[in-house]
Backbone as CSV, one residue per row, in Angstrom:
resi,resn,N_x,N_y,N_z,CA_x,CA_y,CA_z,C_x,C_y,C_z
1,MET,12.390,10.797,18.943,11.158,10.831,18.163,10.398,12.134,18.690
2,THR,9.645,12.822,17.953,9.124,14.021,17.852,7.836,14.041,18.472
3,THR,7.229,14.867,19.069,5.926,14.866,19.684,4.925,15.115,18.576
4,LEU,3.611,14.908,18.822,2.868,15.178,17.763,2.364,16.734,17.922
5,SER,2.212,17.193,16.531,1.566,18.516,16.794,0.140,18.629,16.653
6,GLN,-0.385,19.778,17.038,-1.630,20.144,17.221,-2.665,19.400,15.630
7,GLU,-2.055,19.864,14.887,-2.405,19.416,13.317,-2.649,17.989,13.141
8,ASN,-1.291,17.205,13.473,-1.331,15.604,13.600,-2.485,14.982,14.597
9,ILE,-2.598,15.600,15.572,-3.573,15.057,16.555,-4.654,15.298,15.878
10,LYS,-4.959,16.199,15.336,-6.808,16.449,14.546,-6.859,15.451,13.616
11,LYS,-5.862,15.135,12.831,-5.939,14.396,11.719,-5.955,12.706,12.147
12,ASN,-5.217,12.703,13.051,-5.132,11.409,13.899,-6.724,10.953,14.724
13,TRP,-7.232,12.054,15.188,-8.563,11.806,15.586,-9.379,11.602,14.268
14,GLU,-9.378,12.200,13.423,-10.304,11.771,12.171,-10.205,10.605,11.811
15,LEU,-9.249,9.873,11.655,-8.958,8.453,11.123,-9.213,7.642,12.336
16,TYR,-9.236,8.185,13.622,-9.750,7.050,14.819,-11.171,7.105,14.663
17,GLU,-11.963,8.171,14.264,-13.399,8.477,14.118,-13.874,7.133,13.301
18,LYS,-13.182,6.985,11.984,-13.359,6.277,11.029,-12.857,4.666,11.018
19,LEU,-12.217,4.402,12.144,-11.592,2.915,12.390,-12.943,2.205,12.848
20,PRO,-12.730,0.890,12.553,-13.652,-0.348,13.110,-13.577,-0.318,14.380
21,GLN,-14.612,-0.670,15.053,-14.628,-0.688,16.603,-13.317,-1.375,17.415
22,GLU,-13.201,-2.782,17.041,-11.877,-3.458,17.300,-10.758,-2.618,17.410
23,LEU,-10.278,-2.100,16.428,-9.006,-1.209,16.367,-9.173,-0.085,17.098
24,LYS,-10.340,0.623,17.330,-10.605,1.512,18.236,-10.120,1.012,19.798
25,GLU,-10.816,-0.117,20.208,-10.426,-0.595,21.270,-8.964,-0.719,21.655
26,ALA,-8.228,-1.430,20.658,-6.950,-1.921,20.590,-6.099,-0.547,21.145
27,LEU,-6.400,0.492,20.261,-5.691,1.682,20.362,-5.757,2.378,21.865
28,LEU,-6.833,2.317,22.553,-7.101,2.702,23.819,-7.112,2.094,24.835
29,SER,-6.595,0.443,24.494,-6.668,-0.409,25.481,-5.745,-0.379,26.760
30,PRO,-5.949,-0.786,27.872,-4.756,-0.722,28.752,-3.829,-2.119,28.753
31,SER,-4.399,-3.268,27.969,-3.678,-4.400,27.713,-2.681,-3.917,26.683
32,THR,-3.024,-3.125,25.645,-1.916,-2.798,24.495,-0.949,-2.213,25.280
33,ALA,-1.195,-1.138,25.928,-0.202,-0.149,26.762,0.704,-1.086,27.578
34,GLU,0.094,-2.144,28.314,0.822,-3.010,29.279,1.665,-4.087,28.133
35,SER,1.066,-4.277,27.219,2.182,-5.108,26.101,3.194,-4.505,25.561
36,ILE,3.160,-3.248,25.527,3.940,-2.339,24.978,5.145,-1.979,26.139
37,GLY,4.751,-2.000,26.916,5.579,-1.816,28.005,6.399,-3.036,28.583
38,ASN,5.789,-4.196,28.469,6.567,-5.461,28.856,7.425,-5.582,27.711
39,VAL,7.055,-5.433,26.525,7.892,-5.835,25.380,9.177,-4.897,25.422
40,CYS,9.047,-3.482,25.795,10.224,-2.672,25.969,11.031,-3.024,27.350
41,GLU,10.621,-3.520,28.422,11.153,-3.947,29.424,12.127,-5.394,29.265
42,LYS,11.415,-6.037,28.443,11.982,-7.363,28.271,13.198,-7.229,27.289
43,ASN,13.052,-6.147,26.525,14.271,-5.921,25.378,15.084,-4.788,25.793
44,GLU,14.819,-4.296,27.218,15.616,-3.600,27.729,15.755,-2.262,26.812
45,VAL,14.676,-1.916,26.418,14.649,-0.577,25.552,13.657,0.550,26.349
46,ASP,14.175,1.745,26.643,13.470,2.388,27.460,12.808,3.592,26.507
47,LEU,12.006,3.041,25.655,11.059,3.845,24.698,9.718,3.303,24.377
48,PRO,8.999,3.097,25.654,7.792,2.888,25.375,6.854,3.902,24.975
49,SER,7.062,5.037,25.143,6.137,5.892,24.473,6.447,6.408,22.979
50,ASP,7.608,5.825,22.445,8.057,6.125,21.080,7.342,4.988,20.564
51,ILE,7.534,3.962,21.028,6.910,2.549,20.461,5.558,2.738,20.468
52,SER,4.735,3.282,21.448,3.427,3.502,21.712,2.892,4.181,20.185
53,LEU,3.576,5.314,20.027,3.222,6.233,18.970,3.305,5.427,17.643
54,LEU,4.265,4.556,17.185,4.538,3.754,16.048,3.183,2.940,15.997
55,VAL,3.176,2.092,17.357,2.178,1.383,17.487,0.740,1.808,16.755
56,GLY,0.466,2.841,17.413,-0.845,3.860,17.112,-0.773,4.341,15.702
57,GLU,0.454,4.453,14.959,0.428,4.655,13.728,-0.121,3.325,12.529
58,VAL,0.524,2.112,13.418,0.119,1.239,12.555,-1.616,0.746,12.861
59,LEU,-2.140,1.010,13.755,-3.496,0.835,14.351,-4.314,1.849,13.637
60,LEU,-3.818,2.993,13.152,-4.590,4.122,12.616,-4.445,3.978,11.125
61,GLY,-3.701,3.115,10.523,-3.689,2.987,9.270,-2.576,3.734,8.392
62,ILE,-1.885,4.514,9.235,-0.762,5.164,8.924,0.588,4.590,8.190
63,LEU,0.934,3.751,9.100,2.237,3.034,8.812,1.695,1.473,8.766
64,PRO,2.219,1.056,7.669,2.062,-0.412,7.331,2.633,-1.355,8.219
65,PRO,2.067,-2.234,8.886,2.612,-3.318,9.854,3.976,-3.981,8.916
66,GLU,4.307,-4.043,7.995,5.628,-4.323,7.352,6.749,-3.567,7.539
67,ASN,6.498,-2.208,7.599,7.288,-1.042,7.925,7.432,-0.791,9.290
68,PHE,7.077,-1.544,10.223,7.031,-1.439,11.820,8.346,-1.402,12.143
69,GLN,9.333,-2.525,11.842,10.262,-3.090,12.373,11.594,-1.674,11.804
70,GLU,11.207,-1.429,10.639,12.063,-0.423,9.897,12.132,0.867,10.597
71,ARG,10.973,1.488,10.947,10.883,2.544,11.868,11.310,2.521,13.195
72,ILE,11.286,1.522,13.806,12.042,1.092,14.989,13.384,1.404,14.932
73,GLU,13.872,0.968,14.152,15.393,0.542,13.760,15.647,2.187,13.219
74,LYS,15.119,2.611,12.268,15.835,4.155,11.968,15.085,5.555,12.859
75,GLU,14.167,5.232,13.297,13.632,6.481,13.848,14.010,6.591,15.574
76,LEU,14.132,5.385,16.110,14.483,5.350,17.445,15.786,4.599,17.558
77,ASP,16.524,4.806,16.570,17.972,4.296,16.581,18.123,2.960,17.398
78,VAL,17.569,1.983,17.021,17.557,0.708,17.967,18.168,-0.323,16.890
79,GLU,19.047,-1.119,17.479,19.976,-2.072,16.485,18.903,-3.050,15.772
80,LYS,19.457,-3.750,14.889,18.590,-4.453,13.968,17.922,-5.663,14.694
81,GLU,18.489,-6.399,15.423,18.381,-7.576,15.901,17.389,-7.334,17.242
82,LYS,17.574,-6.048,17.946,16.659,-5.816,18.889,15.200,-5.458,18.356
83,ALA,15.286,-4.416,17.490,14.244,-3.784,16.741,13.246,-5.293,16.133
84,LYS,14.000,-6.022,15.377,13.219,-7.427,14.930,12.505,-7.877,16.107
85,GLN,13.114,-8.009,17.454,12.530,-9.042,18.347,11.562,-8.151,18.909
86,ILE,11.437,-6.728,19.014,10.248,-5.986,19.595,9.350,-5.824,18.592
87,ALA,9.524,-5.982,17.239,8.449,-5.848,16.212,7.712,-7.480,16.326
88,GLU,8.531,-8.423,16.597,7.761,-9.696,16.599,7.008,-9.763,17.811
89,GLU,7.165,-9.096,18.978,6.728,-9.498,20.029,5.355,-8.570,19.748
90,ILE,5.495,-7.312,19.158,4.526,-6.100,19.330,3.382,-6.856,18.115
91,ASN,3.964,-7.561,17.332,3.130,-8.088,16.325,2.236,-9.300,16.817
92,ARG,3.036,-10.231,17.716,2.225,-11.189,18.591,1.186,-10.767,19.707
93,TYR,1.526,-9.653,20.130,0.587,-9.410,21.547,-0.279,-8.273,21.105
94,VAL,0.072,-7.336,20.101,-0.706,-6.144,19.953,-1.478,-6.353,18.580
95,PHE,-0.775,-6.689,17.295,-1.274,-6.792,15.703,-2.241,-7.953,15.831
96,PHE,-1.630,-8.818,16.072,-2.160,-10.224,15.702,-3.935,-10.411,16.388
97,PRO,-3.939,-10.134,17.369,-5.363,-9.990,17.963,-6.246,-9.407,16.995
98,VAL,-5.908,-8.154,16.333,-6.852,-7.873,15.549,-6.410,-7.651,13.880
99,LYS,-5.849,-8.793,13.595,-5.113,-8.793,12.046,-6.254,-8.721,11.243
100,ALA,-7.237,-9.315,11.367,-8.458,-9.237,10.145,-8.993,-7.967,10.258
101,SER,-8.995,-7.023,11.233,-9.195,-5.538,11.103,-8.222,-5.099,10.482
102,LEU,-6.986,-5.242,10.797,-6.005,-4.470,10.031,-5.761,-4.760,8.543
103,GLU,-6.057,-6.049,8.370,-5.993,-6.571,6.777,-7.131,-5.981,6.050
104,ILE,-8.216,-5.642,6.544,-9.178,-4.787,5.909,-8.928,-3.347,5.648
105,LEU,-8.597,-2.723,6.800,-8.081,-1.184,6.685,-7.054,-1.181,5.716
106,TYR,-5.847,-1.919,5.644,-4.890,-1.603,4.665,-5.077,-2.162,3.344
107,SER,-6.351,-3.026,3.133,-6.810,-3.210,1.875,-7.638,-2.325,1.347
108,GLN,-8.380,-1.362,1.946,-9.153,-0.247,1.538,-8.056,0.646,1.306
109,LYS,-7.254,0.907,1.944,-6.205,2.090,1.803,-5.527,1.952,0.532
110,ASN,-5.086,0.423,0.490,-4.375,0.110,-0.930,-5.461,0.492,-2.019
111,LYS,-6.501,-0.007,-2.053,-7.481,0.164,-3.122,-7.773,1.688,-3.152
112,LYS,-7.987,2.660,-2.335,-8.100,3.813,-2.610,-6.858,4.479,-3.261
113,ALA,-5.489,4.014,-2.927,-4.572,4.543,-3.526,-4.386,4.168,-4.961
114,GLU,-4.806,2.824,-5.339,-4.758,2.422,-6.478,-5.789,3.249,-7.549
115,GLU,-6.921,3.409,-6.854,-8.031,4.197,-7.565,-7.380,5.647,-8.018
116,LYS,-6.777,6.251,-7.184,-6.172,7.487,-7.256,-5.162,7.602,-8.188
117,ILE,-4.431,6.498,-8.323,-3.176,6.243,-9.402,-4.097,6.398,-10.573
118,ILE,-5.250,5.245,-10.905,-6.043,5.185,-12.219,-6.407,6.198,-12.544
119,GLU,-6.892,7.095,-11.571,-7.682,8.462,-11.876,-6.439,9.213,-12.764
120,GLU,-5.417,9.284,-11.934,-4.304,10.260,-12.593,-3.823,9.899,-13.878
121,ILE,-3.970,8.458,-14.248,-3.364,8.173,-15.564,-4.280,7.429,-16.503
122,LYS,-5.498,8.516,-16.529,-6.361,8.094,-17.605,-5.872,7.852,-18.658
123,PRO,-6.244,7.008,-19.606,-5.499,6.825,-21.037,-6.397,7.930,-21.826
124,GLU,-5.552,8.334,-23.036,-6.012,9.356,-23.907,-7.069,8.593,-24.607
125,VAL,-8.165,9.688,-25.132,-9.143,8.883,-25.866,-9.309,9.541,-27.107
126,SER,-9.197,8.586,-28.203,-9.079,8.891,-29.669,-10.406,9.768,-29.835
127,GLU,-10.334,10.429,-30.819,-11.280,10.986,-31.268,-12.472,10.212,-31.886
128,GLU,-12.070,9.134,-32.754,-12.997,8.283,-33.353,-13.656,7.230,-32.492
129,LYS,-15.001,7.262,-32.087,-15.615,6.507,-31.388,-15.234,6.370,-29.802
130,ASN,-14.670,7.358,-29.400,-13.964,7.479,-27.809,-13.232,6.203,-27.450
131,LEU,-12.676,5.301,-28.253,-11.660,4.546,-27.875,-10.283,4.800,-27.464
132,PRO,-9.753,4.322,-26.334,-8.498,4.619,-26.239,-7.568,4.115,-26.985
133,LYS,-6.638,5.197,-27.280,-5.390,4.611,-28.078,-4.501,3.792,-27.565
134,LYS,-3.725,2.964,-28.436,-2.968,2.050,-27.827,-1.701,2.246,-28.522
135,LYS,-0.360,1.899,-28.026,0.876,2.070,-28.646,1.198,0.643,-29.129
136,VAL,1.509,0.545,-30.353,1.818,-0.717,-31.055,3.020,-0.411,-31.781
137,PHE,3.951,-1.590,-31.973,4.911,-1.694,-33.016,4.523,-1.743,-34.213
138,VAL,5.096,-1.124,-35.193,4.915,-1.359,-36.699,6.032,-1.634,-37.451
139,PRO,6.429,-2.776,-38.057,7.586,-3.320,-38.616,7.641,-2.129,-39.991
140,LYS,8.859,-1.768,-39.972,9.204,-0.906,-41.159,10.122,-1.761,-42.139
141,GLU,10.723,-0.864,-43.177,11.693,-1.937,-43.902,13.025,-1.639,-43.072
142,ILE,13.335,-0.420,-42.256,14.465,-0.559,-41.562,14.199,-0.254,-39.970
143,GLY,14.447,-0.941,-39.138,13.892,-1.251,-38.027,12.476,-1.206,-37.418
144,LEU,12.149,-0.881,-36.372,10.680,-0.738,-35.610,10.463,0.766,-35.458
145,GLN,9.481,1.197,-35.504,8.731,2.642,-35.234,7.831,2.356,-34.423
146,MET,7.606,3.391,-33.348,6.354,3.259,-32.603,5.401,4.117,-33.080
147,LYS,4.119,3.830,-33.193,3.077,4.337,-33.783,1.678,4.307,-32.811
148,THR,0.761,5.218,-33.006,-0.368,5.191,-32.307,-1.202,4.753,-32.921
149,ALA,-2.399,3.711,-32.767,-3.002,2.806,-33.432,-4.345,2.986,-32.781
150,ASN,-5.372,2.827,-33.385,-6.777,2.730,-32.876,-6.972,1.133,-32.786
151,PRO,-7.484,0.741,-31.650,-7.693,-0.751,-31.469,-8.653,-1.163,-32.435
152,ILE,-9.224,-0.653,-33.449,-10.321,-1.372,-34.112,-9.344,-2.268,-35.309
153,VAL,-9.613,-3.579,-35.413,-9.216,-4.243,-36.091,-9.915,-4.598,-37.410
154,LYS,-9.541,-4.211,-38.827,-10.378,-4.208,-39.977,-9.967,-5.863,-40.253
155,GLU,-11.181,-6.501,-40.744,-10.960,-7.683,-41.411,-10.560,-7.871,-42.548
156,ARG,-9.738,-9.036,-42.872,-9.165,-8.952,-44.239,-9.559,-10.249,-44.912
157,SER,-9.874,-9.993,-46.264,-10.258,-11.185,-46.958,-9.278,-12.150,-47.157
158,ALA,-9.418,-13.679,-47.199,-8.584,-14.644,-47.114,-7.637,-14.217,-48.599
159,SER,-8.422,-13.822,-49.481,-7.233,-13.735,-50.807,-6.352,-12.718,-50.820
160,SER,-6.526,-11.788,-49.775,-5.578,-10.528,-50.043,-4.514,-10.825,-49.147
161,ASP,-4.422,-12.229,-48.402,-3.399,-12.457,-47.426,-2.198,-13.194,-48.296
162,SER,-1.335,-12.635,-48.338,-0.326,-13.178,-49.120,0.656,-14.347,-48.716
163,TYR,0.579,-14.384,-47.136,1.001,-15.362,-46.466,0.511,-16.602,-46.254
164,ARG,-1.029,-16.627,-46.572,-1.972,-17.647,-46.512,-1.548,-18.703,-47.717
165,GLU,-1.470,-20.022,-47.122,-1.235,-21.153,-48.138,-2.388,-21.477,-48.891
166,GLN,-2.263,-21.714,-50.179,-3.335,-22.158,-51.209,-3.926,-23.326,-50.609
167,ILE,-4.933,-24.018,-50.768,-5.537,-25.318,-50.662,-5.896,-25.743,-52.155
168,ASP,-5.370,-26.888,-52.373,-5.710,-27.374,-53.831,-6.899,-28.196,-53.654
């Protein structure tokens, strides 16, 4: 695994400053470091500093916890079963005690990402009454054709409806 560049250290510090207190404490806690060391020793993996960097990414909100095991496998070249065991133990000893804060952190990140996507794909606005245009299928004699229509529905009188049954 590569070391952090000065730019990444600065970005991580900015993220750290915005974290809830519980996550700040977990990041710098000696018990977190001890747990990581114990998990690595138990699983006979000599990568505590690399695992620590990945744990830090999760606690900073960079790496979603559900991707933690995959990153251990791919970046640290750890076999799947061993990576699974490491991820489960780190989840139990490090992430679970701060689960509520992590859920809030990642829900806020997801909300911001959704807002950004929505902002990028704002609907076209029709000139008539600034209503968004909608795509609708309009049947024709041969096949269907895609047309843009305004969402305004004009009311029809009952007498002009050729499909309406007559009441005697």
